[in-house]
N, C-alpha and C positions, 0 to 999 in steps of 0.2 A: 685489479683488486689484489693480486698477489704482490705486486710491487708496493702498493700502499701498505699492505700488512708488514712487509719487510721494513718500510720506512718507519712505521709506528714501533716496530720492535728494536729500532736503533741500529739496523744493519748497515746503514749508510751514513752514520754520524761523522765518520772520518773524511767524508768526501766534500769538496767545495766545488763551486761551479768554475767555468773556464776563466772567468775574470778574477777569481779568487776573493771576491768580496762578500759572498753570501754563504754562510755556513748552514748546514742542515740542522734542524732543531733536534734536541734529544727526545728520546721516547717519553720521558716524564713530562716534558713541556707539551708535547702533542696530545698526550692522553689526559692532561689536566682538565677537569670538567668545570665550566663556569658555574659560579654559585650565585644565588639570590643575594643582592646587596641590601643591607638594611640601613635606611637613612637615619642620620642622627637628628635629634630634636632641632638643632640649629640649622640643619640643611633644609633646602626647599623641599617640600613634600613631593615626592616623585610619582606617587600613585602606585608604586610597586607593592605587591602583596606576596607574602611568603606562604600563602595558603596552598596546600598541596605539595609543599617541598619539605622533605624530611631533613632536618638539620643533622649533619654528620653522615649523610648518605653518600657512600663512596663507591657504590656499584657502577659498573659501566652502563652506558646508555642503553645498550641492547638488553640489559638485564634489570631494568628499573622497576619492573612490575612486582607487585606483592603476592601474586597468586600464580599457581602453576596449572597448566591445562595438560592433562596426561597425554593427549595426542601429540604434543609438541616434542615429546621425547621418544616417540615410537619411531621404528625404522620406516623411512619414507621411500618406497621403491621408485626409482627413476628420478629422485630429487637431486638437484645440483647443490648449490650453496645456499638454499633457502633458509635453513635453520641458522646459518651464520649471519645472514643479513637481515632476518625478520626482526624488527625492533619490538614487536609484540609477541615474541616467542614464549614469554612466560606469563602472559595475561590470561586470566580465566574469563571467558566471554559469558557474561551473565546479564540479563535484563533486570535482574533484581538489584543491581548496583545503585547506590544512592550516595551522592557527594554533596557536602555543604562547603561553599566557597565564598570568600569575601571579595567582592569586585569593586572596582573604583570607577566612578564616572567623573570626567573632567570636561570643562568647556574647551572645545578645540581652538587652537590658535589659527587665525586667519592670515594667510600670507599672499604676497604677490609673486608670481613666477615669471621670470624673464621669458618673453615671447608669448605670454598668455595675457589676453585682454581682460581677464577677470580674476578676482581673488578666490582662493580655494582654501578649504580647511586642511589641517594637518592631522593625521591619525594620532590620537593621544596614546600614551602608554597603556591606559586603562582599556582602550579599544583594542590595542595590539595584543594584550594578554588575555583578552576576554575568552571565556569558555571553560568547560570542565577540564582540569588538568589531568594529565596521565603521567604519573611518576614525577620526574624532574624536568618536565617540559618548561615550567615557569621560569626556572633559572636560566635556560637557554634563551627563552624569549626576552627576559629582562636584560641579560647581558648584551644581547645583540642590539636591542633598541638603544641602550646606553652607548654602546660602542659606535653606532652610526649617528648618534645625535649630538656628540660632543667630541672634543679633542681635535687633533690634527691628522691630516692624511698626507704622509711624506711622499715625496717624489720617488718612484720606484727605481729611478736611475742613480740615486744617491747624490743629486746636485745640491741637496740641502734645503731646497724649496719645499713648502707644504701648503696645503689648503685646509681651511677650517671646515669641519663637518657641521652641517646643519640638519635639523629634522626635516625641513622641506626638501632636502636633496633626495630623500628616500621615502618619506612617509606622506607626501602630499596626495590628497584624494581628488584627482582630476575629474572633470565632468565625464570624460570618456577615457577608457583604458588606451594607453599609447599603442598604436598599431606598429608592429614590427614585421619586416619581411620574414619569409620562411627561413629558418636557420639552416644554412648549408653545412656540409660535412666539415670543410676546412674552417679553422678558426679565423674569421676575419672580422671586420668592424661590426657586421650584423650580429655576430655571435659573441661580442665582447662582454655581454652581460652574463655569460655562462662561465666566466673564468674561475668562479668559486661558488660553492654551494651556499655560502652565506647570502650572497647577493641574489641568487636564484630563489632562496627561501623568502627574502624580503619582498621581491617583486611578486611572487606567488601570494604571499600573505596580504599585501596591499590590494592586489587584483581581486582576490576572493572577498575581501571586505567590501570592495566596490560592487562586486557581483551580488553579495548578500543584501546590500542597501538598495541596489537597483531592483532586485526581486521583490523586496518589501514595498518599495515605492509603486511598482506595477500592481502589486496585490491589493493596494489600498482601494482601487477602483473595481466595481463589480465587473465580472466577466460577461461576455455575451450570453452564456448559458444561464447566468443568473438574471440578466435583464429580460431575456426572451426564452422562456421555458417551453420547450417543445415536447412532443409526446415521448421522445426517447431520452429526455434528460433524466439524470439520476442523482441522488444525494451523494455528495462527496464527503470523504473523511475530513474530520475537523483538523484545521491547521494547528500544528504545535506552536506553542509560544516561542517566538524567536529569541535569540540571545545576542542582540546587537544594539549598540547605542547610536541613535541618529545624530548627525553633526549638530543639529539645532536642538539643544536641550532646554527644558523649561527652567525658569529662574525662581519659581515659587519655592518657598521654604517647605511647604507641605508637599512632599513628593508623593507621587502615585506610581505604583509599579507598572501601570499601563503606559506611563510616559517612558519609563526606562526600558520596558519590554513591550513595545506596541504590537497589538494583535492586528493583523491586516483585516480591513473591513471586508466582509463577505457579501454585503448587500442584503437588503431585506425585501422579501416578496410580499405583495398584498395577500391577505388571508383569503383563501379560496373556499367555496362551498364544497359540499360533498356530492353534488349531483351534476347533471349536465348544464351547460350555460345557455340552453335554448337556441335562439337564432343568433346569439352573439358570436362574432368571429374574432379570432386572434389577430392582433395588430402586428403585422410583420414588416411594417414600413421601415423600421430602424434596424432590422436584423442584419442586413448586409453591411451597413455602416459599422455596426458593433463588431461583426466578424473581421472586418478590415482593420478596426482598431486593435483587436486581439492579435491579429496576424503581425501588425507592426510591433506590438509589445514583444511577441515571441521572437521576431527577427532581431530585435535589439538585444534581448538576452542571449540568443544563440550566437550573435556576432561577438558579444563580450566573452562568452565561454570559449569560442574558437580562438580569440586573441590570447586569452589567459592560458589556454592549453599549450601554447608554444612554450611556456616556461614550466609546464608540468614534467617532472622527472620521467624520462622515457628511455628505456634501453633499446627500443625499436625505432628510434628516430631515423628518418631517411638519411643515409650516409653514415650512420653509426652515432651512438650516444657520446656526449661529452663527459668530462670527469665529474661534473656536478650531477649528471644523470645517475651515475652509479653511487656516488658518495652523498646520498640524500641527507640534507641537514634536518635536525629535529624541528626547526621552524616550519619547514615544508610539511612535515608529517602533522604537526600540531594544527596548522591552519587548514589543511585538507580535512582532518578529522572533525574540526570544530565548525568551520564555515561552509565548505563544500558539502559535507554530509547533511547540514541543515537544509540547504537549498535542494539537493538531490532528493532528500526524504520527502519534502513537500511536493515536489513534482511526481514522485513515485506514489504518493498517497492518492493521486487522482483515480477514482474508482471507475472511470469511464473510458473504455478503450476507444470509443468513437471520438471523444473529445481529444484524446492523446493523438490519434491518427490525423485528425484535422490540424493538430499543432505539431505535425511531424518535423517541421524545421527545427523546433526547439528540442524535441525528444531524440531525434537522431544525433544531435550534438551531445546530449546527455549520455546516450549509449556509448559515444566515442570516449567520453571521460571515464565511464565505468570500465570499459575494456582496457583503456590505457593504464588506469590505476591497478586493475587486477593483474595485468601482465608484468608488473614490476614486483620483484620479490620483497622489496622493503615496504611496499604499499598494499599488497594484495590482502593482508589480514583485515584491513579496514572494511572490506566488503562484507565480512561476516561479523564485525564488531557491532554491538548495540550502539545506537546513537544516543548520546546523553542530551536530554532536552530539559529546559527550565520548567519546573513545576510550581515554584513559588519564589517571590522576591520581597525582601523586607529591608527597610532602611535601617542603617546602623547609626547610632548617635556619634557625631564627630568627636574625636578626642580634643581637638582644638579648632577654633574657627579659622577660616582662611584669612590671611592678612588683607586689610582693606585695599581694594584696587587690584588684587591678584585674582586669577581665575578661580572660580568656585569649584570645590572638590566635594564629592559625595561618595559615601560607601554603602553597599547593600550586601546583605547575606542572601546568596542565591542557592536554591536547592536544585541539583541536577539529578534526574533519574533516568535509568536505561529505557530505551524504546527500540522498536524493531530496527534492525540494521538494513543497509542497502540491499543485500541479497535476499533477505526475507521479504522486504517490501516489493522487490522485483517479481517474487514468485506469484503474488496475486495477479500481476499483470501477465505473467507467463501463462497462468491458467486461462485467463480470458483470451489471450492470443491463440492458444491451442484450440479453444472452443470455436473462435472465429475461423481458424483454418479448417476445422472440421465442417463448419457451416458453408464455407466457400467451396470446398472440394468434394463434399460428400455426395452431391447430386449431379455431378458433371457427366456428360456422355463420354465414354472412353473414346480417345482419339484413334484414328485409323493407324494400323501398324506402319504404313508407309509415309505417314505425315512428317514432313520435314520442318524442323524448328529453326527459327532465326536465332542469331546470337543473343538478342535481347531476351527471347523466350527461354533460351538455355540458362541465362543468368537468373531468370525469375524462378526457375524450378530447381536450381542447384542447392541442395541441402543434404544432410546426413541420411535421410530416408528415401531419397530419390523419388520425389513426388512426381505424379503423372504430368504428362506434357500438356501445355496450354497453348493452342495455336492462335489464341486471341480472337477467334471468331465468335465466341460466346461471352467471354468475360469482358465487362466494361472497364474503362480506365479507373473508375473508382474502386471496383473490385480488386483490380491489379495493385492499386496503391495500398489498399488495406492488407492484401496478401503479402506484399513486400515488407510493410511495416511489422506485421505479426511475425514473419520469419526473422526479422532483425531482432525482435525482442527475445525470441526463443534462442537465437544464436548468441546473443549477448550473455544470457544466463549460462549457456554451455561454456562460453569462454571463461567466465568468472569461475565456474566450477573446476575447469581444467587447471587454472592457475592456482586455486586453493589446494587442489590435490598435490601439485608440485611443491607448494610452499608449506602447507600445514599437514599434509598427509591424507591418505584416503579415509582413515578412520574418523578424522575430524570432519571431513565433508559428509560422510555417512551420517554422523550424528547431527550435522547441520540440516541435512535433508529430512531427517526424521522429525525435526521440529517445524518444518516448513508447512504452510497450508497446502492441502492437496485435494484433488477430486478423484475418487476411484474410477477406474476405467469402466467397470460394470458393477452392478449391484451384487454380483456373486463374489466379489473381492472384498466386500465389507466384513469387518470383524463381527463375530456373533454377538448377539445382545447379551448373552450370558456373561460376557467379559466385563460388562459395565456394572460396577458396584453402586448401589443406591445410597448406602449409608444409613445412619440412624436418624438424621435430622432432615428437615425440609430444605435447609441450606445446602447440605451435601447432595440431596436429590436434585436440586435445581442446578448445581454445578455439573453433576454428571449428565443431566439432560441436555444442557446447553453444549457441552463438549460433544456428546453423541450427535445432536442435531446438526451441528456445524459440519461434522464429518460426512453425514449422509443426506444433506439437504439437496444436493444435486448429484445425479449419477446418470451414466449411460447404461443401457440395458437392452436385452433382446426382447422386443415386443412382437416378433413375428410368430405366426402359427406354423408349427412344423408341417411339412408336406405329408399328405396322406399316403403317398406311395402308389397311388392309382396311376397306372401307365397312361390313362387318358389325360392326366394333368400336364403331360410334357408339352402340350401345345401352348400353354401359358405358364411361364416360369416366374411371373410376377408374384412375390410373396403376399400372403395375407397377414393382417395384423390383428392383435387382441385390442381392438380399438373401435369405438363407435363410428368413426369416420373412415372405416377400412376402404370402402369403395372410392371415396374421394382420393385417398392416399394412393391407391393402385392406379388411378387414372393419371396421376402426375409422376409415376415411376419413370426414371431416366430422363426426366425433362430438366431443362436448364433455362431459368429465367433470371438474368443477371441482377435486376433490381430486387427481386424476391430473395435471391441468395445473399445479397449484400445485407438486406434488412434482417434476415435470419441470423447471419453471422454476428451482426452487432448485438442482436437481442440475446443470443446465447452467451456472448462475452459478458454481458451485464448479469445475466441470471446465474452464472457459475459461482460468483463470489458475493452477490448482493441480495440473495433471497433472505427475507427477515426470519431470524431465528430467536425465539424467547420462550421462557417458561409459560408465559400466558397465551402465546399463539405463534405458530410457525407455519412456513410454507415449504413443501418438498416437491421436487420435480424429478421425473424420470423421462429421459429422451432416448428414442431408439438409436442404437449405436450405428446403424447404417442409414437411417432416415431421420435427420434432425428436425424435420417438420411434423414428426409424430411424437406428441408429448402427452404425458399424464401428470396431473397435479394432485396434491393432497394438502388441504388446509385444515389446521386444527382450530376449533372454534375459540374465539377470544374470551378472556375472562370478563365477567360482568354482563354477559349476553346469554340468552337461552341456548346458544350453541356451544357453550364453554366445554372444551375438552373433547368434543365430537370430532370424528375424522370425516371430512367431506371430500369426495373424490370427483375429479373432472377429467374429461378427455378434451384435448385441445389440438386443433389442426390448423396449421398455417397454410392457407389456401393459395391458389395461383396468383392472386392479386395482393398478397400480403407485401408491404404493409399499407398499401393504398386502401385496402379494406381490412376491417378488424378480423381477428382470428375466429374460427368457428369453435364454440365451446358447448360441451354437453355435460350437464350436471348428472352424476351417476348414483349418488346416495339418495335414492327415492323409495326404498323398500318395494322394489319391483314396479315402480311407477305409481304407487299408491299415495306417496307423501309429496307434498309441495311445501318446502320450508320457507320460501321467500319468492315473491313474484318476479324478482329481477335475476334470479339465478340462471334462467334459461337464456338470457340475452348477453350477458357479459361476464368476463372473468376479471377484468381490470378492477382493482380496488375492492375485490370481494371481501378480503379480510377486514377492511375497515368500514366499507360503505354498506355492504349487504349483510354480512354476519354481524349485525349491529345489536345494540342493547334493547331496542324497541322496534322489531321488524314490522309491526302493525302499520306504522306510518308509511311504509313503502307500498302498501296496497293502494291502488288507484282510488282517489277520492277521500282517502283517510289520512292525508299528511298532517292535518291539524288536530288529530285525535290522540296525540300522545298523552299518556297518563290516565286515560279513561278506563273504566272497568273492562270494556271490550278489549283494549290493548293489553291489559294485564292478563286476561283470559287467553288471549292469542299467544302470548309468550309462554304461559304455562303449558298450553297444548304443544307448542314447539318443543319444550323440554322433554315431554313424554316421547315424542317422535325421535328426538335426538338420542335418548337412552335406548330406545328399541332398535334403531337403525344405525345411526352413526357411531354408537358405542357397542351395544350388544351384538348387533348384526355383523359389524365389521370384525369383531373378535372371533365370532363363531365361524364365519366364512370370509376371510379377508380376500380381497380382490387382488389379482396379480398386477404389478409386481410389489404390492404393498404389505405383504404378510409380516415381514420383519419390522418394518417401520411401525405399523399399527400396534403390534404386540409389545414392542420396546416402549413405544409412547405410553401405553396403559400400565406397563410394569413399572416404569420410572415414576409415574405420577399416581400409583395406586392409592397411596394414603390420602393424598389430596382429593382424588376423585371420590373416594368413599365418603369423605366429609361433605363433599359437594352433593352427593346423592342423598345423604341424610337430610340435608337442608332442603333440597328440592322436594323430597317426599313429604317433609313436614309442611311445606308451603303449597302443596298441590291442592287444587280445588275440588278434586274428585270427579271432574267432568270426564265424559267419554272422549277418547282421542279421535279427532276428526282430521283426516288426511288432507283436506283442502282448506284449512284455515279454522278459525275459532270465532264464528260470528254470533250465532244465536244458540247457545247451548245451556242446558240445565243440569244441575248436579244429578248424579246417578241416584236411583232410588236406594232406600236403606237396605243394607245387606249386600248390595251389588258392588262390583269392583270394575275399575277402568283398566286393570292389568298393570298399572304403574308399579305397585308394590312388588308384584311378582317379577317384573323386568329388573327392578333394582336389586332384588335378592339374588337373581341368577347372575347378574353382572358382578355383584360383590363376590360370589363364589368363584367366578373366573379370575377376578383380580387377585384373590387370595392364592389361587393356584399359580398365577404368574409370579407372585412374590416368593412362593416356595420353589420356583424354578421348574415347575411341572409343565410338560408339553400339552398344549390344549388340543393338538391334533386338528381334526376337522369337525369337532363337536359343536 
């Protein structure tokens, strides 16, 4: 690098090589930056766009950004030359960024390649330059494409011979990426393509375009989890609209943005009912075939990633990096940021750790890419940069029609907006992985002191925290596989953070971590509810509520009962729990059931980041920090139901046969056992939020399924409203159950205005009947002058809500 800098400074301008025929270029020549070429009207339209290029912009490549990020100029302890080589040193990383770009779509040229028995398309200039530009990237891409598409390539030995350059020499999109042997340290024929960063950038760009198209092609077909939905399947994040033009474009004049930016088909499931399917059994006959098909797809993408990674700039290459690994071309940067970030973001948006571990062949290769990129000073910043995704595409009227017989050219105005970057997306998976590790290791019997570990077992337990030994006698192969996968996820995140500290500085990484999603270790670490401002409008209250609920929806906490101190208790050191299923939990203390541990680990991974949170209804979970099978749940009643805004508590125990058998669930909000809100609450927890806390609970009573809308059903719901106010609202506020005090009171404080209006409406609509704890079947209005107590409960609840709004402590009133 020092030698290169001296060359650029002109220190060696007076030197010629031993043959005396090649002079060193002057510093002005080397530093001259390629500019975007503007075609004349008489020239063939080349598809180039000067969008994103500032005319007269003479800054160096490393300083092309328009914004400064203050941490880039702070002192970076222990940092080497990161500030000098980081091309994004002056960029302000913000997801609020929005860019409007004019992009060109051209019909690709189809060519025959010597030695290949089929014709292949050639990447067009529009495809080559596609994506949200950063600074002067477009001029680099444009000039390199033109340089390698036309002109002559002279013999380097000076014999006078030359070879005409053709687009197909560099930009052909082959059916498969050419396989190259591992590049050795000495420069020989296998490493010939690394003689300059220009060519490395071209190969990487074409390879990533092929990867992007291969990923989109694979995503067109439904995955096995979409075809065969099992009990552990979960909703995945919506795929972002891709920014790639397929080789076969539509010839219709009326263009549709879905043609230009195809959204991969996710597959549609048949609409299911809300109850059980009776004796019907799930058809599993095609599941194995579908899983094998998915595995084949993943192996294909993983192999392509592995082959392309050969050309990824890497200073840690075996035997040492080449010149092009250190002097990364802007083309490589542009394509990594535009194309690889798109594919990686889609893979990281997978919300199911189980699905990811089942597809580990693909994800392990993805982690290799992330670690390789993060370890390079010129690339590491991309791990923290927001990914620019397409939010809209609109056709632009052509200035002139294409000549008859010439390839058709179309332009579109594309809006790019910032979305979560790779490191932020990875954090959601890290949270799941940490929860799974806790589920896998939290209930293991300690190994004997003298237990000898094999080399494989030592590798399995090697990490920063020195996890306990695993002699393999208890953990199954599937447990071990998930354990290894989760450890790799956590270690990848740590590697990225270390590289960002070296490149961008510790202050930058601290700010990055502050914005990442997180799960508090215990409920005692949560911020106080007084710090949450409600605002003056319902919109501000909703925003505050969602932000708070997302932060506290899942936490670990101490659910044990402190020992009494009685000396007689020394005989049994098994802790007791503030838990309905305390005896069952104590019986399973120190047990290790591999299948159960695996099921719990997978379930916890999903719950940490996928619990539904909304203004209308949310689910909160508390898990014992030492016994992950001891769980407490709180569900707020959905809007439009007689349960609305009530807090309903459940104790959940994952028994010895979980998940072969369902979890044990006890409904706790019963007013001391006097109230029964719904006939199904005692049996199941699954889908309580949508199926049981429903708008017309009367139809859930045995034999009353067809009685919706009847006077009895209406009376039933009004009776439930009165029970909800007295117990799920007023009772919970006056005497909140552990560990829900902060959640319950914050819920009611943030929604106080809305709940008061709801109470007024319920009171107005109340029928005056007496509150019946076991349903509302045959009731008559109370006699004149009497009261069912509903108005008194509403008045008392409003008083408490007013105190909460004023910031007063309700104490234990």
